[in-house]
VEXVEXVEX-118869 format. One line per 8 residues: their letters; for each residue x, y, z of N, C-alpha, C. Coordinates in steps of 0.02 Angstrom, whole numbers, plus 32768, in hexadecimal, padded with zeros to 4 digits. Layout:
residues N
a	X,Y,Z,X,Y,Z,X,Y,Z | ...
This chain:
residues 338
mtpparil	9075,ECC8,5E49,905D,EC90,5E71,9046,EC58,5E42 | 905B,EC1B,5E4F,9048,EBE2,5E25,9000,EBCF,5E31 | 8FD7,EBC9,5DFC,8F91,EBB6,5E07,8F8C,EB6E,5E1F | 8F55,EB5C,5E41,8F4D,EB17,5E59,8F48,EAE6,5E1F | 8F61,EAAA,5E2A,8F60,EA77,5DF5,8F18,EA67,5DE1 | 8F0E,EA5E,5DA0,8ECC,EA4F,5D85,8EC4,EA02,5D82 | 8E90,E9E8,5DA3,8E85,E9A0,5DA9,8E40,E98F,5D8E | 8E3C,E95A,5D65,8DFC,E941,5D4D,8DED,E8FE,5D6E
vtgatgav	8DB2,E8F7,5D8B,8D9C,E8B9,5DAA,8D63,E89D,5D81 | 8D6C,E862,5D63,8D35,E842,5D3F,8D0B,E819,5D70 | 8CCD,E80C,5D5E,8CA1,E7E9,5D8C,8C93,E812,5DCB | 8C90,E853,5DC2,8C8F,E881,5DFB,8C4D,E884,5E20 | 8C19,E864,5E06,8BD9,E862,5E2B,8BD0,E81F,5E4F | 8C02,E7F4,5E4B,8BFF,E7B4,5E6E,8C15,E7BA,5EB6 | 8C10,E783,5EDB,8C20,E783,5F22,8C6A,E795,5F2E | 8C96,E779,5F06,8CDE,E786,5F0F,8CF3,E7C6,5EED
ggailrrl	8CDD,E7CF,5EAF,8CF0,E80B,5E8A,8CD9,E84B,5EAB | 8C9C,E84A,5EC8,8C83,E886,5EEA,8CAE,E898,5F27 | 8CC2,E865,5F4D,8CEC,E871,5F88,8D30,E88C,5F73 | 8D4C,E871,5F3D,8D8D,E889,5F26,8D8A,E8D1,5F0E | 8D56,E8E1,5EE8,8D4E,E925,5ECF,8D49,E957,5F08 | 8D23,E946,5F3C,8D1D,E974,5F75,8D5F,E97B,5F9A | 8D84,E943,5FA3,8DC3,E946,5FC7,8DF6,E970,5FA2 | 8DFA,E968,5F60,8E2A,E98F,5F39,8E18,E9D9,5F39
taagyday	8DD8,E9E8,5F35,8DC1,EA2E,5F37,8DD2,EA4D,5F7A | 8DC5,EA28,5FB0,8DD3,EA42,5FF3,8E1E,EA4D,5FFD | 8E47,EA26,5FDA,8E90,EA2D,5FE0,8EAB,EA66,5FB5 | 8E80,EA88,5F90,8E95,EAC3,5F6A,8EA4,EAB7,5F21 | 8E96,EA7A,5F09,8EA2,EA6D,5EC2,8E6A,EA89,5E98 | 8E7A,EA97,5E59,8E48,EAAE,5E28,8E28,EA70,5E0A | 8DF9,EA53,5E2F,8DDE,EA11,5E1F,8D9C,EA15,5DFB | 8D93,E9EA,5DC9,8D57,E9E5,5DA1,8D41,E99C,5D9D
gassrggs	8D01,E992,5D8F,8CE7,E94F,5D8A,8CC6,E942,5D47 | 8CC7,E903,5D32,8CA3,E8EE,5CF6,8C81,E8AC,5D05 | 8C45,E8A4,5CEC,8C20,E865,5CF3,8BEE,E861,5CBB | 8BCF,E827,5CB2,8BA1,E81F,5C7A,8B64,E84C,5C80 | 8B4F,E85B,5CBE,8B14,E886,5CC7,8B26,E8CE,5CD5 | 8B64,E8DC,5CE8,8B75,E91E,5CFE,8B5D,E92A,5D44 | 8B6A,E965,5D5F,8B55,E974,5DA3,8B37,E9B9,5DA8 | 8B20,E9CB,5DE4,8AFF,EA0B,5DEE,8B31,EA45,5DF2
sprqfawr	8B70,EA36,5E02,8BA2,EA6A,5E08,8BBB,EA80,5DC3 | 8BCB,EAC0,5DBA,8BE7,EAD7,5D7A,8C2B,EAB8,5D6B | 8C49,EA98,5D9D,8C89,EA77,5D93,8C81,EA2D,5D81 | 8C44,EA16,5D78,8C38,E9D1,5D65,8C17,E9CE,5D20 | 8C33,E9A6,5CF5,8C1E,E9A4,5CB0,8C06,E95F,5C9C | 8BD7,E95D,5C6D,8BBE,E91E,5C51,8BEC,E909,5C18 | 8C07,E8CD,5C1E,8C33,E8B3,5BEA,8C31,E867,5BEC | 8C16,E849,5BB8,8C17,E800,5BB1,8C57,E7ED,5B8E
igteeppd	8C89,E7DF,5BB6,8CCC,E7D3,5B9C,8CCC,E795,5B6F | 8CE7,E79E,5B34,8CEB,E766,5B05,8CB3,E764,5AD2 | 8C7C,E787,5AE0,8C45,E788,5AB0,8C37,E7CE,5A96 | 8C56,E801,5AB4,8C4D,E845,5A9C,8C8B,E86E,5AAB | 8C93,E8A5,5A88,8CCB,E8D1,5A92,8CC2,E8F8,5AD4 | 8CF9,E90C,5AF4,8CF2,E931,5B33,8CD5,E977,5B27 | 8CB4,E993,5B58,8C9C,E9D8,5B53,8CD7,EA08,5B47 | 8CC9,EA40,5B28,8CFE,EA70,5B19,8D21,EA87,5B58
alrvpwha	8CFC,EA8B,5B90,8D19,EAA3,5BCE,8D50,EA75,5BE8 | 8D50,EA36,5BD2,8D82,EA06,5BE9,8DBE,EA01,5BBA | 8DBC,EA26,5B83,8DF3,EA24,5B53,8E29,EA56,5B66 | 8E46,EA4A,5BA1,8E79,EA75,5BBD,8EB0,EA49,5BD9 | 8EEB,EA64,5BE8,8F1F,EA3C,5C07,8F0B,EA26,5C4E | 8F1E,E9EA,5C60,8F0F,E9CF,5CA3,8F50,E9B8,5CC3 | 8F55,E9C6,5D03,8F8E,E9AC,5D29,8F86,E962,5D34 | 8F47,E94D,5D44,8F3B,E906,5D51,8EF2,E8F6,5D41
vvhcaadt	8EE7,E8B7,5D2D,8EA4,E89C,5D25,8E9D,E862,5D56 | 8E6B,E865,5D81,8E5C,E82F,5DB0,8E20,E809,5D93 | 8E2D,E7CD,5D7B,8DFA,E7A8,5D57,8DD5,E779,5D86 | 8D99,E78F,5D9B,8D6F,E768,5DC9,8D34,E747,5DA5 | 8D23,E75E,5D6A,8CE6,E747,5D48,8CE9,E6FC,5D3C | 8CB4,E6D9,5D4F,8CB0,E690,5D46,8C69,E679,5D4F | 8C59,E641,5D32,8C1A,E61F,5D3E,8C2B,E5E1,5D67 | 8C16,E5E1,5DA6,8C2A,E5AC,5DD5,8BFB,E570,5DD5
rwnlsaee	8BCB,E56F,5DA8,8B9D,E535,5DA8,8BC2,E4F6,5D95 | 8BB0,E4BF,5DB5,8BD2,E47F,5DAB,8BAF,E454,5D76 | 8B73,E467,5D61,8B4C,E43B,5D35,8B4D,E452,5CEC | 8B7C,E47E,5CDA,8B81,E492,5C95,8BA2,E45C,5C6B | 8B92,E45A,5C2B,8BB6,E42D,5BFE,8BFD,E447,5BF6 | 8C29,E41E,5BDC,8C6E,E433,5BD1,8C71,E470,5BA2 | 8C48,E46F,5B6F,8C47,E4A8,5B40,8C2F,E4E7,5B63 | 8BFA,E4E1,5B8A,8BE0,E51C,5BAE,8C12,E537,5BE0
seqanvap	8C34,E50A,5C03,8C65,E51F,5C34,8CA1,E540,5C13 | 8CB6,E526,5BDA,8CEE,E544,5BB5,8CDB,E58B,5B9F | 8C9E,E593,5B86,8C87,E5D4,5B70,8C80,E605,5BA9 | 8C70,E5EB,5BE5,8C65,E616,5C1F,8CA7,E62A,5C41 | 8CD7,E5FC,5C44,8D11,E607,5C6F,8D55,E608,5C4C | 8D57,E5F0,5C0E,8D97,E5F0,5BEA,8D96,E622,5BB2 | 8D61,E623,5B8B,8D5D,E652,5B52,8D63,E69B,5B68 | 8D41,E6B0,5B9E,8D4A,E6F6,5BB3,8D92,E706,5BC7
lrallkwm	8DB4,E6D7,5BE8,8DFA,E6E3,5BF9,8E25,E6E9,5BBA | 8E18,E6BD,5B8A,8E3E,E6C0,5B4B,8E34,E704,5B2A | 8DF7,E71D,5B2A,8DE9,E75F,5B0C,8E0A,E797,5B35 | 8E0A,E790,5B76,8E29,E7C2,5BA1,8E74,E7C5,5B96 | 8E94,E78B,5B8F,8EDC,E78A,5B82,8EED,E7AB,5B3F | 8EC2,E7A1,5B0E,8ECE,E7BF,5ACD,8EC5,E80B,5AD0 | 8E96,E821,5AFB,8E88,E869,5B01,8EBC,E88D,5B2B | 8ED7,E86C,5B5E,8F05,E88C,5B8C,8F49,E899,5B6C
dqstrlih	8F66,E8D0,5B81,8FAB,E8DE,5B6F,8FD9,E8B4,5B9B | 9012,E8A0,5B80,9041,E877,5BA7,905C,E89C,5BE4 | 9059,E8DE,5BE3,9071,E905,5C1C,903F,E907,5C55 | 9002,E8F1,5C48,8FCD,E8F0,5C7B,8FD4,E8B1,5CA6 | 8FD5,E8B9,5CE6,8FD8,E87F,5D13,8F97,E858,5D11 | 8F9C,E817,5D13,8F61,E7EC,5D17,8F60,E7C9,5D5B | 8F28,E7CE,5D7D,8F1C,E7A8,5DBA,8EDD,E780,5DAE | 8EE5,E73F,5DA8,8EAE,E713,5D95,8E96,E6EB,5DD2
lsssyatg	8E55,E6ED,5DDF,8E39,E6C8,5E18,8E22,E683,5E00 | 8E3D,E650,5E20,8E2E,E60C,5E0F,8E0B,E5EA,5E49 | 8E11,E5A9,5E4F,8DF0,E583,5E83,8E20,E54F,5EA0 | 8E1B,E543,5EE1,8E43,E50E,5F00,8E32,E4CA,5EE1 | 8DF6,E4C5,5EC5,8DDF,E485,5EA9,8DF5,E47C,5E60 | 8E1B,E4AD,5E45,8E31,E4A8,5E00,8E61,E46D,5DF5 | 8E7D,E454,5E2B,8EAB,E41A,5E25,8E85,E3D8,5E21 | 8E43,E3DA,5E26,8E1A,E3A0,5E18,8E2A,E363,5E42
ltgsvept	8E2A,E329,5E22,8E33,E2E9,5E44,8E7C,E2D3,5E47 | 8EA8,E2F5,5E21,8EEE,E2E0,5E1E,8F1C,E30E,5E45 | 8F04,E348,5E5B,8F2F,E377,5E7D,8F57,E3A3,5E4E | 8F43,E3A5,5E0E,8F67,E3CB,5DDC,8F37,E3E9,5DA9 | 8F49,E422,5D8C,8F20,E440,5D58,8F36,E429,5D13 | 8F68,E3FE,5D0F,8F84,E3EB,5CCE,8F58,E3BC,5CA6 | 8F34,E38C,5CC4,8F0A,E360,5C9A,8ED6,E389,5C73 | 8ECD,E376,5C34,8E9D,E399,5C09,8E5B,E375,5C04
ssdayrnt	8E59,E335,5C18,8E1B,E30F,5C15,8DEC,E323,5C4E | 8DAC,E329,5C3F,8D7B,E33A,5C73,8D75,E302,5CA7 | 8D8B,E2C6,5C96,8D88,E28E,5CC6,8DB5,E29A,5D02 | 8DE5,E2C8,5CFC,8E13,E2D6,5D33,8DF7,E308,5D65 | 8DB8,E31D,5D5A,8D99,E351,5D83,8D54,E33B,5D9A | 8D3E,E357,5DD2,8CFD,E344,5DED,8CC4,E35E,5DC2 | 8CCE,E395,5DA0,8C9A,E3B3,5D77,8CBA,E3E2,5D44 | 8C91,E3FE,5D18,8CAC,E428,5CE3,8CC4,E46C,5CFC
yewskaaa	8CAB,E482,5D36,8CC4,E4C1,5D52,8D0E,E4B9,5D64 | 8D1F,E484,5D88,8D65,E477,5D99,8D8F,E472,5D59 | 8D75,E44C,5D29,8D99,E442,5CE9,8DA7,E485,5CC7 | 8D76,E4B2,5CC7,8D7E,E4F2,5CA5,8DAF,E51F,5CCA | 8DB0,E51C,5D0D,8DDF,E546,5D33,8E27,E52D,5D29 | 8E2F,E4EB,5D23,8E71,E4D0,5D13,8E87,E4E6,5CCE | 8E59,E4E3,5C9E,8E69,E4F9,5C59,8E7D,E542,5C58 | 8E5C,E56B,5C80,8E6D,E5B2,5C83,8EB3,E5BC,5C9E
erliaaer	8EC6,E596,5CD1,8F0A,E59C,5CEC,8F3E,E587,5CB9 | 8F30,E552,5C94,8F5F,E53C,5C60,8F66,E571,5C29 | 8F2F,E592,5C19,8F30,E5C6,5BE6,8F5D,E600,5BFB | 8F58,E614,5C3A,8F82,E64A,5C53,8FCB,E637,5C50 | 8FDB,E5F9,5C66,9020,E5E2,5C65,903C,E5E1,5C1E | 9012,E5D4,5BED,9028,E5D0,5BA8,9031,E614,5B87 | 9009,E645,5B9C,9006,E684,5B77,9021,E6C1,5B9D | 902E,E6BA,5BDD,9047,E6F4,5C02,908B,E6E4,5C20
stadivrf	90B9,E713,5C19,90FB,E70A,5C38,90F9,E71B,5C83 | 90C7,E741,5C97,90C0,E754,5CDD,9076,E75C,5CEE | 9062,E740,5D27,901C,E745,5D3E,9018,E72A,5D85 | 8FE3,E73D,5DA7,8FD3,E71F,5DE8,8F94,E6F6,5DE1 | 8F96,E6B8,5DFA,8F5B,E68E,5DFF,8F4C,E684,5E48 | 8F0E,E691,5E5C,8EFA,E68C,5EA1,8EC3,E658,5EA7 | 8ED1,E622,5ECB,8E9F,E5EF,5ED7,8E82,E5F8,5F1D | 8E42,E5E8,5F24,8E22,E5EA,5F66,8DE9,E5B8,5F66
pivmgare	8DD4,E5A1,5FA3,8DA0,E56E,5FA7,8D5B,E58D,5FAD | 8D2F,E570,5FD5,8CEB,E589,5FE0,8CEE,E5CF,5FFF | 8CC0,E5FA,5FEA,8CC2,E640,5FFE,8C86,E651,602B | 8C96,E66F,6064,8C62,E68D,608F,8C67,E6D9,608C | 8C3B,E6FB,60B0,8C37,E743,60AD,8C6C,E767,60D6 | 8C61,E7A8,60DF,8C91,E7D2,6104,8C97,E7B8,614C | 8CD2,E7BE,6168,8CDE,E7A5,61AB,8CB6,E7CB,61E0 | 8CA9,E80A,61D4,8C86,E832,6206,8C3C,E821,620B
dgfldrys	8C1B,E818,61D1,8BD2,E810,61D3,8BB7,E7DB,61A3 | 8BE2,E7B7,6180,8BCB,E782,6153,8BAF,E79A,6111 | 8BB7,E7DB,6101,8B99,E7F6,60C4,8BB8,E7D9,6085 | 8B8E,E7C9,6055,8BA3,E7B6,6011,8B79,E7DB,5FDE | 8B97,E7EE,5FA7,8B71,E80C,5F71,8B3F,E7DB,5F54 | 8B52,E79B,5F54,8B26,E768,5F38,8B30,E727,5F5E | 8AF8,E70C,5F78,8AFA,E6CE,5F9D,8AEA,E694,5F6D | 8B1E,E673,5F56,8B14,E63C,5F27,8B43,E604,5F3A
gffwlpss	8B4C,E5D4,5F0D,8B7B,E59E,5F1B,8B6A,E576,5F59 | 8B94,E579,5F8B,8B8C,E550,5FC7,8B4C,E561,5FED | 8B2C,E598,5FDE,8AF0,E5AB,6002,8AB3,E582,5FEC | 8AC0,E550,5FC1,8A8D,E51C,5FB6,8A7E,E4F9,5FF8 | 8AB1,E4F6,6025,8AA9,E4CE,6062,8A75,E4EA,6092 | 8A7A,E52A,60A7,8A45,E543,60D3,8A00,E540,60B3 | 89FD,E54D,6072,89BD,E549,604F,89A2,E502,6052 | 89CE,E4D1,6045,89B8,E48B,6046,89A3,E475,608C
lctgavpa	89C6,E48C,60BF,89B4,E479,6103,8970,E495,6116 | 8963,E4D3,6102,8924,E4F3,6115,88E8,E4D9,60ED | 88F3,E4C4,60B1,88BC,E4AD,6087,88B3,E461,6089 | 88E4,E43F,60A8,88E0,E3F6,60A9,88F0,E3D7,6066 | 891A,E3FA,603E,8928,E3E2,5FFA,8955,E3A5,5FFA | 8979,E398,6031,89A4,E35D,6033,8994,E336,6073 | 8993,E2F3,606F,8980,E2CB,60A9,89BA,E2B8,60D6 | 89F8,E2C2,60BF,8A33,E2AF,60E6,8A6F,E2D7,60CC
lvgdaeay	8AA4,E2D8,60F4,8AE2,E2F9,60E0,8B11,E2C3,60C6 | 8B1E,E2C5,6085,8B48,E292,6066,8B90,E2AA,6067 | 8BB8,E28B,6090,8BFE,E29F,6096,8C1E,E280,60D2 | 8C5B,E296,60E1,8C82,E27D,6118,8C84,E2B2,614E | 8C6A,E2A4,6189,8C66,E2D5,61BF,8CAB,E2F0,61D2 | 8CE0,E2C8,61C7,8D24,E2DC,61DA,8D4B,E2F8,619F | 8D2B,E300,6166,8D4E,E31D,612C,8D5B,E367,6137 | 8D8A,E382,6110,8D9A,E3C9,6115,8D6B,E3F2,60E8
ldivstdd	8D54,E42B,6102,8D2B,E458,60DB,8D4B,E49D,60DF | 8D7A,E4AA,60B1,8DA0,E4E8,60B4,8D75,E522,609D | 8D78,E559,60C2,8D4D,E593,60B6,8D76,E5D2,60C2 | 8D6C,E606,6099,8D8A,E647,60A5,8D54,E67D,60A1 | 8D65,E6B7,60BA,8D39,E6F1,60B6,8D4A,E71A,6078 | 8D19,E73F,605F,8D28,E76E,6028,8D5D,E7A0,603E | 8D60,E7AF,607F,8D94,E7DD,6099,8DD9,E7C0,608D | 8DE1,E77F,6097,8E22,E75F,608E,8E39,E767,6046
iaehirel	8E0B,E75B,6017,8E1D,E75F,5FD0,8E2C,E7A7,5FBD | 8DFF,E7D5,5FD1,8E07,E81B,5FBE,8E48,E839,5FD8 | 8E5A,E828,6016,8E97,E843,6032,8ED4,E826,600F | 8ED2,E7E7,5FFD,8F0A,E7CA,5FD9,8F13,E7EB,5F95 | 8EDC,E7F9,5F73,8EE0,E81B,5F32,8EFD,E860,5F3B | 8EE8,E883,5F6F,8F04,E8C6,5F7C,8F50,E8C3,5F86 | 8F66,E890,5FAA,8FAE,E888,5FB6,8FD2,E879,5F74 | 8FB5,E850,5F4A,8FD4,E841,5F09,8FD9,E87F,5EDD
vggdrpag	8FA3,E8A5,5EDA,8FA2,E8E1,5EB1,8FD7,E913,5EC8 | 8FE0,E918,5F0A,9010,E947,5F25,9058,E92D,5F25 | 9061,E8EE,5F14,90A4,E8D0,5F15,90C4,E8CF,5ED0 | 90FC,E8AD,5ECD,9121,E8A8,5E8F,9102,E876,5E5F | 910C,E883,5E20,90F6,E854,5DEC,911F,E814,5DF1 | 9100,E7D9,5DED,9126,E79B,5DF3,9153,E791,5DB6 | 9189,E76B,5DC0,91B7,E75E,5D88,919A,E72E,5D56 | 916B,E702,5D6C,914A,E6D3,5D40,9101,E6CD,5D53
vrlsvlgr	90E5,E692,5D4C,90A0,E687,5D61,90A3,E670,5DAA | 9089,E699,5DD6,908C,E68D,5E1E,9049,E674,5E38 | 904B,E640,5E62,900E,E622,5E7D,9008,E631,5EC7 | 8FCC,E648,5EDB,8FBA,E64F,5F21,8F7F,E621,5F2E | 8F82,E5FE,5F67,8F4A,E5D3,5F7B,8F34,E5E9,5FC0 | 8EF7,E604,5FC5,8EDC,E61D,6004,8EB3,E5E6,6025 | 8EB1,E5E6,6066,8E87,E5B6,608A,8EA1,E5AA,60D0 | 8E83,E57A,60F1,8E97,E567,6134,8EC3,E529,6134
gagaprva	8EC3,E504,60FC,8EEC,E4C8,60F9,8ED8,E495,612E | 8F09,E47D,6153,8EFC,E44C,6187,8ED4,E469,61C1 | 8ECE,E4AC,61C3,8EA5,E4CC,61F7,8E5E,E4D8,61E2 | 8E4B,E4BF,61A8,8E06,E4C8,6190,8DD6,E4A2,61BC | 8D98,E4BC,61C4,8D67,E496,61EB,8D56,E454,61CB | 8D46,E424,61F4,8D2D,E3E4,61DA,8CE4,E3EC,61C7 | 8CCB,E3C0,619E,8C86,E3C5,6185,8C55,E3C8,61C0 | 8C5E,E39D,61F2,8C2F,E39B,622A,8C2F,E3DE,6250
eafrtila	8C6A,E3FA,625B,8C6F,E43B,627E,8C4D,E472,6255 | 8C58,E472,6213,8C3A,E4A5,61E9,8BEE,E49F,61E9 | 8BD5,E462,61E5,8B8C,E459,61E4,8B6C,E46A,6227 | 8B90,E45C,625E,8B76,E471,62A0,8B71,E4BD,62A4 | 8BA3,E4DE,6289,8BA2,E528,6288,8B69,E543,625E | 8B60,E525,6224,8B29,E53B,61F8,8AE6,E531,6219 | 8ADC,E4F7,6237,8A9D,E4E8,6258,8A92,E518,6293 | 8AC6,E525,62B9,8ABF,E553,62F2,8AAC,E599,62DB
alnswrae	8ACA,E5B0,62A5,8ABA,E5F2,628B,8A72,E5F6,6273 | 8A5C,E5C4,624E,8A17,E5C4,6234,89E5,E5BF,626D | 89F2,E593,629D,89C3,E58B,62D4,89C1,E5C7,6302 | 89F8,E5EA,6308,89F9,E628,632F,89CA,E65B,630E | 89D0,E663,62CC,89A5,E692,62A8,895C,E67B,62AB | 8950,E63B,62A2,890C,E621,62A2,88EC,E62A,62E7 | 8911,E620,631D,88F6,E629,6360,88E1,E672,636B | 890A,E6A0,6353,88FA,E6E7,635A,88BC,E6FA,6332
ngvpgleq	88AC,E6D3,62FF,8873,E6E3,62D4,8839,E6B2,62DD | 883A,E68E,6315,8801,E663,6326,87F8,E627,62F8 | 882E,E60D,62DD,882A,E5D4,62B0,884B,E598,62D2 | 882C,E55D,62CE,884A,E521,62EE,8890,E515,62D3 | 88BB,E4FA,62FE,8900,E4ED,62EB,8905,E4B2,62BB | 893C,E4B1,6297,894A,E47A,6269,896E,E442,628E | 8961,E405,6279,8984,E3CD,6297,89C2,E3BB,6270 | 89F3,E3A0,6292,8A30,E38A,6271,8A21,E34E,6245
lryvsadq	8A34,E351,6206,8A2B,E319,61D9,8A61,E2E5,61E6 | 8A52,E2A7,61D7,8A83,E272,61E0,8AB5,E273,61A7 | 8AF1,E25B,61B5,8B24,E255,6182,8B20,E20F,6163 | 8B28,E20D,6122,8B30,E1CC,6100,8B6A,E1D4,60D0 | 8B8F,E19F,60C6,8BC8,E1A2,6098,8BAF,E1A4,6050 | 8BDA,E1BC,6023,8BC8,E1BD,5FDD,8BB9,E176,5FC4 | 8BE0,E145,5FDD,8BD4,E100,5FC8,8B90,E0E7,5FDF | 8B7E,E0F6,601F,8B3C,E0E3,6039,8B05,E104,6010
wnrfylpf	8B0F,E144,6003,8ADB,E16A,5FDF,8AD0,E14E,5F99 | 8B06,E144,5F75,8B01,E12F,5F30,8AEC,E0E6,5F29 | 8AFE,E0BD,5F5A,8AEF,E076,5F55,8AA9,E064,5F70 | 8A93,E087,5FA4,8A54,E074,5FC4,8A1D,E0AA,5FBE | 8A2E,E0E8,5FCD,89FB,E11C,5FCF,89E5,E132,5F89 | 8A15,E13A,5F5C,8A05,E154,5F1A,89D8,E125,5EF2 | 89E4,E0E3,5EF3,89B5,E0B7,5ED0,896E,E0BD,5EEB | 8968,E0C4,5F2D,8926,E0CE,5F4C,8907,E10F,5F32
areyldra	892F,E143,5F31,8916,E184,5F1B,88FC,E181,5ED3 | 8922,E160,5EA9,890E,E15D,5E62,88CD,E137,5E59 | 88C0,E108,5E85,8885,E0DF,5E7D,8847,E0FD,5E9E | 8850,E120,5ED6,8816,E133,5EFE,8809,E17E,5F04 | 883A,E1A9,5EFC,882F,E1F0,5F06,880E,E210,5EC9 | 87EB,E247,5ED6,87CC,E269,5E9E,8801,E290,5E77 | 87EB,E2AD,5E40,881A,E2CC,5E11,883F,E306,5E32 | 881B,E330,5E59,883B,E36A,5E79,886F,E353,5EAC
qlmrvtaf	885E,E321,5ED4,888E,E308,5F05,88CB,E2EA,5EE2 | 88C0,E2C6,5EAC,88F7,E2A6,5E89,8925,E2DA,5E6A | 890A,E311,5E52,8934,E346,5E36,8961,E363,5E6C | 8947,E36B,5EA9,8970,E385,5EDF,89A7,E355,5EF2 | 8995,E315,5EF4,89C7,E2E2,5F05,89FE,E2E1,5ED1 | 89EC,E2E4,5E92,8A1E,E2E3,5E5C,8A4C,E31F,5E60 | 8A2F,E35A,5E6D,8A58,E397,5E74,8A87,E392,5EAF | 8A71,E372,5EE5,8A99,E36C,5F21,8AD6,E340,5F16
qayqsyls	8AD3,E312,5EE6,8B0B,E2E5,5ED9,8B4B,E30A,5EC8 | 8B43,E345,5EA9,8B7E,E36B,5E94,8BAA,E380,5ECF | 8B8D,E384,5F0B,8BB1,E39D,5F46,8BD4,E366,5F6D | 8BC6,E327,5F5C,8BE0,E2F0,5F85,8C2C,E2F3,5F8C | 8C4F,E2FA,5F55,8C98,E2F6,5F58,8CB6,E330,5F7F | 8C94,E36A,5F81,8CAF,E3A3,5FA5,8CA7,E39C,5FF0 | 8C7C,E36E,6005,8C73,E361,604C,8C98,E322,6062 | 8CC5,E30B,6038,8CE9,E2CD,6046,8D34,E2D5,603A
itepfevt	8D4E,E312,603F,8D95,E31F,6034,8DBB,E313,6075 | 8DE0,E2DE,6077,8E02,E2C9,60B5,8E4A,E2E2,60BA | 8E65,E2FE,6084,8EA8,E31C,6085,8EA1,E367,607D | 8EBC,E38F,60AB,8EB4,E3D7,60A5,8EDB,E3F4,606B | 8EC4,E42E,6052,8EE9,E451,601E,8F2B,E46B,603A | 8F5F,E46A,6011,8F9C,E48D,6023,8F94,E4D6,6010 | 8F9E,E502,6041,8F92,E54A,6036,8FD4,E570,603B | 8FD6,E5A7,6016,9010,E5D3,601B,9002,E60F,6048
hraepits	8FC2,E61E,6052,8FAE,E656,607C,8F75,E63E,60A8 | 8F84,E634,60E8,8F53,E617,6117,8F24,E64E,6131 | 8EE4,E643,6128,8EB1,E672,613F,8EA6,E669,618A | 8E89,E69C,61A9,8E78,E69A,61EF,8E3E,E668,61FA | 8E34,E650,6238,8DFC,E622,6245,8DBB,E63D,6229 | 8D91,E60F,6211,8D58,E623,61E8,8D14,E614,6208 | 8D13,E5F0,6240,8CD3,E5D7,625B,8CA3,E610,626B | 8CBB,E645,628B,8C8E,E67D,629C,8C75,E6A0,625E
tlyrsmrr	8C9E,E6A3,622A,8C88,E6C2,61EB,8C54,E696,61C9 | 8C5C,E655,61CC,8C29,E627,61B1,8BE7,E633,61D5 | 8BE9,E639,6217,8BAC,E645,623E,8B8B,E687,6229 | 8BB1,E6BD,6224,8B95,E6FE,6211,8B7A,E6FC,61CA | 8B9B,E6D8,619E,8B84,E6D5,6158,8B42,E6B1,6153 | 8B39,E67B,617A,8AFA,E657,6179,8AC2,E681,6198 | 8AD2,E6A5,61CC,8AA0,E6D2,61E9,8A8D,E708,61B6 | 8ABE,E724,6194,8AB0,E758,6163,8A87,E73C,6129
waethaat	8A96,E6FE,6115,8A6E,E6DF,60E0,8A25,E6DA,60F7 | 8A19,E6C5,6134,89D5,E6BE,614D,89B1,E701,614E | 89D5,E736,6162,89B6,E778,6164,89A2,E790,611E | 89CA,E77F,60EC,89BD,E797,60A8,8993,E766,607F | 8986,E72A,609A,895C,E6F8,6079,8929,E6DE,60AB | 8907,E70D,60CB,88DC,E6FC,6103,88A5,E6CA,60F1 | 8888,E6D1,60B6,8851,E6A4,60A3,8869,E65C,60A2 | 88A4,E650,6087,88BF,E60C,6086,88D6,E5F7,60CB
arrvprpw	88F6,E624,60EF,8910,E613,6132,88D8,E602,6163 | 889B,E61A,6156,8862,E60B,6183,8841,E5C8,6173 | 8853,E5A9,613C,8831,E56C,6128,8839,E535,615C | 8806,E50C,6162,8809,E4D2,618D,880E,E494,6160 | 8845,E471,6162,884E,E439,6134,881C,E402,6140 | 8805,E3E4,610B,87D7,E3AB,6110,87FF,E36B,610C | 87EB,E338,6131,8810,E2F8,612E,8809,E2D8,60E9 | 883D,E2B5,60D6,883C,E292,6096,8814,E251,609C
rp	87E6,E248,606F,87BE,E20B,606D,87B7,E1F3,6025 | 87B7,E1B2,601A,87AC,E198,5FD6,8764,E1A3,5FC2
């Protein structure tokens, strides 16, 4: 009897990597995880890829490596982002045997401002995270004769209950709404906000692992595309989920924030903020600027694999966030005053 294929998932303690590791294990694969911290399971190992040698337990043949490890922060310097998202991949490619399949997880936003990963200048991207993910894709194209690259947009939790191993990234929004960290929603209410579930990504990876090796570098783009929720619809869903949880816990509901365009914000509101707001408020405003362009995408992504409708999953994910971050979810935002 042929033993099950041995699969290594990097970034296995993250929101996406954890879901993939569980899905592959449930499907009968001999799946293991690696991350910088390691995990509680004996099948999860601590390995800082690119800065240290792999543990002895990982020095075995692998059918496939699913590379999920990444630092998704947008405020890193170019050097920091390269060290976080490109250098580990370069080390992984050097370590991997050519017979081992590579499935690399990228981002829908890796195409930056031009719609392509080919530009090398950081000016072609909204931030250094996008720039580093594009650089990683170029590295794979240059050094691998065969690989799968999987792009996906904003990630929510499991479709059944909204569970995530780690609530980060886009979950700045419920936190900001509950704490009053932002005075307005800077973006276009009719813009597209493409979102997928960790289930969508994990199932696609399972299908790739069980399928044939691609003849070259194959690209998958997951998402809803033109069926993605608009910003206004997504924010209404988020607010409804938070207010439902708050009502059940005796906390006053949150009010809908007004929309302002990025041009209005940067031309009128931001100068006021710089002059009159205190240091803590100004830090929040500055951090919020990074999200403006993601709430103003008026052309949907072209997808190769269309995910199922996401609104109910968004609702469950926000409810689950509130349950696991109750102290923040109970906060009553204070009005902004100079």
